[in-house]
N, C-alpha and C positions, 0 to 999 in steps of 0.2 A: 486568388485570395484565400487565405486560410480562415478557419471559422473564427468569428469574433469572440472576444472575451466576454464573460458574463458580468457586465458592469452594473452596479447598483446606482440608480438615479436618485437625485435628491440634492440637498444642500450640504456642503462639506466645509468645515472650518479649516482653511489652509493658511499656514503662516510660515514664512521663510525667516528663520532666526539669523542673526548677523554674527554669531560667534561660533567657532569650531568646537570648543570644549567649554561647556558651562554646566552647572549642576543639573542633575537629571530632574530636579523638581520643576523645571520649566515645562515638562511634558504633563499634560492633564491626567488626573487620576481617573479611575473608573467611577462611573456614576453610582450613587447610593443604591439604585435599583439593579446594579450589576451590568448596566449597559456599557458598551465599549466607550472609551474616552474619545473626545474630539480628535479628528485627524490633524496632525501637525507635520507639514513637510519642512524639514529642517536639516541643515548640514551638521548639526550637533550629534556627536556620537553618544548614544545613551550609555549611562554607566550603571543603571539598575532598572528592573521592571517596576511598575507602579502598583504591584500587588503580587499575591502568591497564588495566582490562578493560571490555567492554561491560556485564557484570554489575555492576561497581563503579559505573559511571556511571548505569545504570538504578536501582540502589539509591539513589544520590545524588539522582536525580530524585524518587523516592518520598519521601525524607527532606524534600526541599524542598516537595513538594506537601502533605505533612502539616503542616509548620511554617507554611506560608503560608495554609492553610485552618484553622488552629487558631483557636478562638474568641478574639476580640479585645476588648481594653479600649478601644482607640481609638488613632489616630495611629501605627499600625504595631506596637503592643505587644500581645503575647499575654496572655491571661488564664491564668496558670499555676495557678490554683486549680481548674481543670477540665481536661477532656480532649476532644479532637476527637471529635465524634459522641455525646458524653454528653448524655442527655436533660436539658433545662433550661438547657443552656449557651447563651451569646450566639450569635445566628444569624450575625452578620457574621464573616467570616474576616479574618485579619491583612491580607492584600493588599487587601481591600475597604475598608480604612481608609487606604490609601496615596493619594497625589495622582493624580487622573485627568489625562490629557493636556489635556483641555479646560479644566481649572482652571489649568494652567501656561501654555499657549499661548493667550492670550485673543484675542478678535477685534479688540480695540483696542490690543493690544500692551503693555498696562500690566502692572506686576509682579504676580506671583501673591501671594496671601495667605500668611502664614507657615505652616510645616508643621503646626503644632498649631491653626491657625485653622479654624473650621467653614466648610463650603462656603456661599458666598453668591450666586455668579453663576449662578443658575438661569435657564433660558430663560423668557421672559415667560409663556408658556402653562403652565408648571409651577408658578409661584408660587402658594402657597396651596392647592394640590391635595392635598398630603399633609404629614404632620408633618416637621419639620426632621430631617435625617439620613437620610431615605429615599433609597435608591439612585436615581440618574437615569441612564437609558441614552440618551445623546445622541450627539454626534459623536465617533467614535473612528477614528483613521486611521493607516495606515503612511505615507501621503503626503497632503498637504492636497488637498482637493477631489477625492480619488480614492476614499477609503473613508469613508463616513458611517455613521450608526447602523444602516443596513440594507443595506450593500453590502460586498463582499469586496475583497481587494487587487487593485490595478491594473485597476479598473473591470471585473472579470470577471463581476460580477452578484451579485444578492442570493441568500440561502439562504432557502427557504420550506418550512415544515414541512407535514405531511400534513393539518393543519387549515387550511392557507392563510395561516398567520401568518408574518410575516417574522422571521427571527432578528435579534438585536441584538448589538452588539459594543462593547467598551470596552478602553481601554489605560490602565495605571496604572504608576507608578514608585515605588521605595522612597525612603527619606529620603536615602540617600547620593546617589542619582542626582538627586533634586530639588535638594538643596543645591548640587551642582555647577552645575546649570543656573541656579539663582537667584543664586549668588555671582558667576558670570561673565556674568550678564545675557544669557543665550542664549535668553530667552523671547520676544524680538522681533527683527526683522530688523536694526535698527540695532545692537543689542547684539552680534549675531553678526558683523556687519561690523567693528565696533570690536575685537572679540576677535581676529579673523583679522589685522587690520591691525597689531595689537600683537605679532604673532608667536605668538599662541595656537594650540594644536592640541588639539582635543577629545579628552580622555582621561579617561574615567570611572574611578572607583576600583575596584581589584581586591580580591577577598576575600583575607583573610589570617587566620592563626590567631587566633581569638577575635573577629573582626570581619567583618561582611558587607561586600561591595563593592556595586557597582551591580547592581540587579536590576530587571527590567521584566516585566510580564505582559500578555497579551492574552487576553480572555475572550469567549466567545460564549454567548448566552442565548436560550432559546426561551420564548415565552408558553405557559404550561401551560393546556391546554384539554381537549377531549373525547378520551378514550382515553389520557390521560397519568395516571400514578400519581405524585402529588407526593412520596410517601414514597421514591421512587427517585431523587430529584433533591435537590441542594442548592438549596433554593427560597427565594426572597425576594420581598417586595413591592417593585416598582420603578415609577418614573415612566417610561413609555415615550414618548419625545418624537419626533414626526415633523416634520421641517423643511418649511417652506413651499416650494412649487415651482411653476413656471409650465408645465413640460412633464413630466408631465401637470399640470393645475391641481390643487394640493393645498394646503389650508389648514394652517397650523401647528396642531398639537394635542399634548396631553400627557395620557396616560391612566394611571391606577394599575392595574397588572396583576400577577398572580402569575407570576413567571418562574422558570425552572429553568436551572442552569448545564449547558451541554452541551459546552463545550470550554475548554481552558486551556493557553496557551503560557506557559512560564517560561524567561526568558533570564537567565543568571547569568555575571558576569565573574569568572573565577577567577585566582588568582595567576600561573599559568603557561599560561593559555589566553586570549590576547588576542582570539581570535575568538569568545569566549564559549562557554557550553555551553547547548544548546537542548533543553528537555524539553517534550513535548506530551502532554496527557491528554484523554480524552473520556468522556462518559457512555456506559455499555455498550449502551444501546438505540438509539444514533444511526443506524447503517447496517449492512447486511450486507456481506460480502466479495464482490467481483466474481469471477465464475467459479463461484459456488455454483449448484447446481441449484435450480429453483423448489421442489422438495421440501424441500431443505435450508433455503431461505429461509422456507418455510411452516411449518417446525417451530417457528420463533420467533413470538411475538406481533408486533404491528405495530412497526415502527421509526419513529423520529421523522422521518427524512428519506428514507424509501423506502416505497413502497406496493406490495405484491406483486400487487395487482389494481387498479391505478390507471388509469382511462380518460382522465383529464384531467390528466396529469402531463407534465413535460418528458422528453426522452430522457435516458438514464442519463448522469450527470456533465456535463450541458449546462445552462447558465444559462437562466432563463425569458426569454421575449421582452420587449423593451423597448417603451415606457418603464415603469419600475417605479413602483408606487404603494403604499407601505407602509401607507397609511391604510385600505385595504380588502383583503379576502382575495385572494391571488394564486394563480397556477398552482403547485401543489406541485412541488418539485424531487425528482428521482430520483437519489439519491447512493449509490454503492457504493464500498467501500474497494478501491483498485487494488492496493495492496501489503499483504497480511495482516500482522498483528502477528507478529513473530518468536517462535518456539516458546519460546526461553529467556526472552524478555521476558514472555510469557504465564505462564510458571511463576512468575516473580517477582511478577507481578500477583496471581496466586492467593494467594500468601503474604501480601501486604499487604492484599488484600481480606479474607482470613480474620482477620487481626489487627484490622482496622477493624470487622468484624462482631462480634468478641468484646467490643467496648466496650459495645454496646447493640443490642437488636433493632431499634430505630428509626433507627439511623445510616444516612444516605444514602450515606456515603463508600465503602461496599463496592461501590457501583454505578458506580465510576469506574475507568478503566484507563489505564495508560501505553501510548501508541502507540509511542513510541520516544524515544531520546536521541541527538542528534547532537553529537559532540564532536571536537575536533581531536586526532588521534592523535600529532601532532608537538608535544610540549611546548616552550614557549619560556622561556628564562631571564629574560625581561623581559615582563611582562604588558602593557606599553604599546607594544610594537613587534612586528611580524610579520616573518617571514623574507622577504626579497625573492625568494628562490628558490622558496619554497612559501608564498605569502601566505595560502592557505586553511587551512594546517596539516593537510592530508590528512584531511578530516573523514570520520567513519564514523557511521552509514551514509551513503552518498553522497546519498541522497534521503530526505526525511521530510516527510510531509504530515498535517495534521489535517483530517479529513473535513468539519468545520464551518468551518474557517478558510481552507483552501486547496482547497475542494471541486472546483474546475474546473481545477486545475493539478497534479493528482496524476500520478504516473507515474515513468518513469526516462529521460526525454529530457534530455540536458545543455542547460543554458541555457533550458529551457522548463519542466520539471517543478520542483516545490517542493524547494528545498534551502535551509535556514535560513542557513547560512554564506555560500553563494554569492550568495544574494539580498541579504543585508544588507551584504556587502562593498561594494556600490554606494551605500550610504546616504550622503547629504550633507545639510548644512544649507541654509538659503536662500542662503548665500554660495557654494554650490558646493563647499565644502570637506568632506573626509571627516568624518563625524560619529560615528565609533566604533561602527559596526554598529547604529545605531538611526536609523529614519526620523522619529522624533518631532521632531527639530529642524527638519525641513522644514515643520512645521505652524505655525511662528512667523509672525506678522503684523507689519506696520509699526506703530510707536508713533504713534498719531494725535495730532497737535498741536492744541491748542485753536484755534478760529477767531478 
């Protein structure tokens, strides 16, 4: 059993709302004395924070996390007859029924299937291995040919757990974002070039009262194995696909595995935040804080990505040696959190963890924590344009990293360490044009013409 989450005891106001999208005003405001608002567990996707403070944006992040992990009916719709973490509820969360990047940006450049169409374009090795609808962890990238199913951003290296298993990653988008890409034919290079040539400028929809705007998520998963307690993870059966490679020689494979969610980025485009709002969560057993004594580290049971007595592991926060071969056990990575979670954010985490624990003794969601929320402190009157004087919007905190998604670029070094807004302001499509803070458009491939 891994160490228990630090849960705040007390009485929590827990409400399950019955609509998927309703005005953000249903969420309680901060108290006059600055105390956090009452906890509301709801399938409603929030469209705005209830204040202009870090606490308000952290609360917004938790509201989004709950709504996106709410049990789903399919096609991005929540099951409002149940509650997140309730025994017997559907295991797939809302975001897990969104379109994955690999479904939209196909290798042959052909149009994606409609939003409500089931996934059909499985890798050859995965076909017939598991029932239709099984999660497939395949290629997922911020940039094409840079991040595949087992590597992190900018070729920094894979993440390998204490069992030697490679973590896997995926990227998904909501219906608003998908429809914009589909309508404007941005799913292949020819479509992007034509869009730019006609004067088009990529501008995804912003959230407004009563309607969600563009949202995207990036998730990290670990294969559950020895020493892992599945009850502490949002767990699901997934087809884990390994791409064929020549260096090292690796044959294509697809294996059904029990996987657990260990990290989740949520990016939301809000009405007055053209730089988007960036929320990042982790499973509580992932890593210890850097700077802790060995005695402090030893007080906890084993972490997923750090071993307190590991003789054959990498140096702390250093990627494993290359070449990588995810088809066989690798050298475990030693990851520590460089910047501890802020004390105020930890207090908010305890409140939400307590509310989620109150739903049911078997709910795994109590074992997740918000690492932080990066948001532009300079609001914009137009969500589709940034200030030429302050294009980043003065984001706070300046740096933010998920230990499973930016393992090797943590820290506080400008232009080097992880900053969501600063990194994504450089995002372009295949035509070299700004792509509205998402690297997904750079995954597009040319439309192949018949011979």
